[in-house]
N, C-alpha and C positions, 0 to 999 in steps of 0.2 A: 504494499500500499504506499503510495506517495502522499505526503502531507502537503497540501497546497497552501498558498498564501491566504486563502479564504478561511483556513483553520486557525489563523493567527489573530492576535489582537484582543483587546478588551471587549469588543462587541460580538463575541462568539455566541451564536444562537444555540437554542436547545438542540436543533438538528445536528449542528456541528459537534456539540458536546456528546451527543449520542453516537456519532461516528467515532469520536475519540474513545468513548467507552467501549465500543465494539472492538476497535483495534487493540486497545490495552487488554481486554478480556482474551482476545485471540493470542496475544503475545504471552499473557500469563499462562494460558493452557499449554503453550508450546515450550516455554522457557523456565517455568517455576521449578521443576525438579532439578534441572541442571544448575540453576542459580543457588538452590538450597545446598546441593552437593558442593559447589564452589565455596560457599560460606562455611559449610561444615568442615571442609578440608582446611580452611584457613583458621577457624576458631576452635575446632575440635569439640563443638557443642551444637548438637542438632537443634535444640530449642532456640538458642541464640541465632542460629543460622536462619531458621524460619522467620523469626522476628526481623532480622536484617533484610531478608528478601521482601517481606511484606512492606516494610518501611521504604525500601527502594522503589517498589511498584507504586506506592502512594505518591512519592516524590516525582516519579516519572509522569504519572497521570496529571499532576498539578502543572507540570512543565510541558505537556504534550505539544502545545502550539509551537514550541521552539525547534522541534525536530523536523528535518527535511523528509526523512523516511524511516522505516522500521529499523534499518541498519543503524542509523544514528541513535534511535531509542535503545536498541540492544547494547550498543557501545556504552551509552549512558548507564544502563542497568548494571552492566558488568563492573564499570568503574565505581558506581555507587556501592555495590556489594563488596568489592575489594576494600574501598575506603572505610565503610562501616565495619567490616570485619577487623580491620586494623584497630579501630577504636574499641571494639568489643574485647579484643585479646588483652591479657595482662602483660606486663613487661617481661615476664618469664616465658611468654609464648603460649601460656595455657589460658583457658577460659573457665569460668565457674562451671563445675559439673562436667569438665571435659572427660570424654570417653572416646578413646581411639576407635573402638568398635563402631560407634555411630558415625565417625567422620570418614572412615575408610571407604573409598569408592568401590562400587560393585564393578567387577571386570566382566566383559562380555563372555558368555559361555562358562562362567564359573559361579560357584556359590560364594559370592562376596558377602560382606557384612549385611548388606540389605537383605540377603537371603539367609542370614544366620551363620555365614562363614566366618573364618578367623581373619584378622587383619594381616596384610602382607608383611613379610619380614623387613622390608625397607621402610615401612611407614614410620616407626619410631625415629629412625635416622632423618627422614624428611621433616618430621615435626620439630626436630632439634636444629634444623637449618635456620639461619637468620631470616627474618620475615620476607625481605625482597627475594631471596633465593627460593624460599618455600613458595611464594606467590608465583614466581616464574615457572617452577616445576609443576605446580598444580595447573596453571593456565595452559602451559604448552603440552605437558605429557598426560595429565588426567583429563583435561577438557579438549585437548587437541587443537587449540587455537594457534594460528600462525603468529609469528613474531609481532606483526603490526597490530593485531587485535589484542594480544597479550599486553603489548606496550600501552595501548589505549586504556585497557582495564587497570593497569598499574599506574598510569599517569606519568610514564617515562618514554624515552625513545626506544625503538627496536634494538639499537646498539646496547643500551643498558640491559634490556632483557637478555640478549645473547651473552653479555658479560656475566650477569647474575647466574644464568644457566651453566656457563662454563665453570664458575666457582662452585656451584652446587654439585655438579657432576664430579669435579675434582675432590670435593669433600666426601662425597659418597663412595668414590673409588678408594679413598684412603682408609676406609673402615676395615676392620679385621674380618 
């Protein structure tokens, strides 16, 4: 869906608001689970992750008129989730009630934590990475975003994402 200039400005009619409501509802249905997984991986707390995603969707809905298209809105959502996840995490990288089992992403074709499986052996090491490295790993390897989209979500350049990933991979390779 392309958002036109008619959807912008203070004189938005009920019909235009209804169109925005429909577009946001469709995006919610398509992206909610992925965004909750992103927030859960960054905060290690599914309850906080759900609240972060809800708050991000509310903020996006309020700002709907400023987006050119749904790609812009999705970039905004990812960035909002990453930023809010940073705020939710404690300085030691944990969140209240953190449980790795909840935050571990399900792997295609496997019984991941969403299906009651055990967390992968690398997950504690990934959780121990500095926040920017962890964000880079989660966005690139768990969500499969290209550098440009990961950079947009992190609020940095693609070069910074590549640097953070290189450091994260080096740190993970150095583990016993």
